[in-house]
N, C-alpha and C positions, 0 to 999 in steps of 0.2 A: 504493499500499500504506500502510496507517495501522497503524503498531505499537501504538497505544493504542486501537484499535477496541474497542467493548464486547463484541462478538460474535466468537468465534473463526473465523478463516478456514478453510475446508475443507482446506487443505493441512496443517493442524496436527493432523489426525485420525490421521495415521500415525506420528506423532513417537514416537521411542524415547528413553528417559532416558540422558543423558550424564553419567556421574559426574565426568569431568575437565574439564568446561566447555569442551569442544571437540568437533568432529565426531567421532563414535565410528567412522566408516567411514575417513575420510582424515586425520584429525587437524587439520583447518584450524581457525583460530580463529574465534570468533563474528564478528569484524570482516569475515570474508570471506563471511558469509551473504548471500544474494541477497534473502531475505525474513525479516522479524522480527515477532513478535507477542508482547507482554507481557501476561499473564494478571493484570492489577492488580485486576480485579473480585472475584477469591477469593483474597485474602491468606491465608497460613498464619502463625500466631505459634508461635515457639519456646517452650521452657520458661522462657527468661529475657525473654520478652515482646518478642521482635525480629521484626518483620514480614518476611516473604520472599514471593515470588510465582514462578510458573513463567515463564520466558523460552523461547520456541519460535524455532528457527532453521531455514531451508532452505538447505542447503549446495549449492554449485555441483556437488558430486558426485551430488547427487540424494537424499542422506540428509537426513531431517527428524528434528531432535532438539530436546530440552528439557533445561533444568537449572534448579536453584534459584538465584535472584538472589543468595542468600548464598553460593554457591559461586564466584561469579565471583572469578577472581584479581585481585590487585592489579596496578596498571597495569605495573610491571616484570616481573612473572611473565607477563602476558598477552603482552609483546613477545616472550617465548621462543617463543611458538606461531607467530608470524609469521615464517616461514622463506623465503618467497620474495619479500620486499621487499628491494630493493637501494637503498641511498641512492647518489647521485651523489657522485664524488670531490670534494675541495675543489679550487678553482681553484688552478693553479700557475703563477704568473707567469713561471717559467723556461721553461715549455713553450709560452709564448705564450698562456695562458689569461688571460681577464679576470677580475679580483676580483669 
């Protein structure tokens, strides 16, 4: 899969607009997408001349969605959407764990 391919892949044709920059069906983050395509050939310019483009995502739940690149949340906000990631506990030498 080439996220920067000049031609839109067929799977993007059924995409729905996601206002919250996450899967509108299951709420998964864009980081959980199985496929990604960025429509960088057709940028849109806002009234203050900022460029944005469509980002397409195919979620593992089967939903295909898109959102504007300018709607992408900042990194701390994006982390809120990643709910199924569990970080390992820190090593505890008292329990025999090695640091």
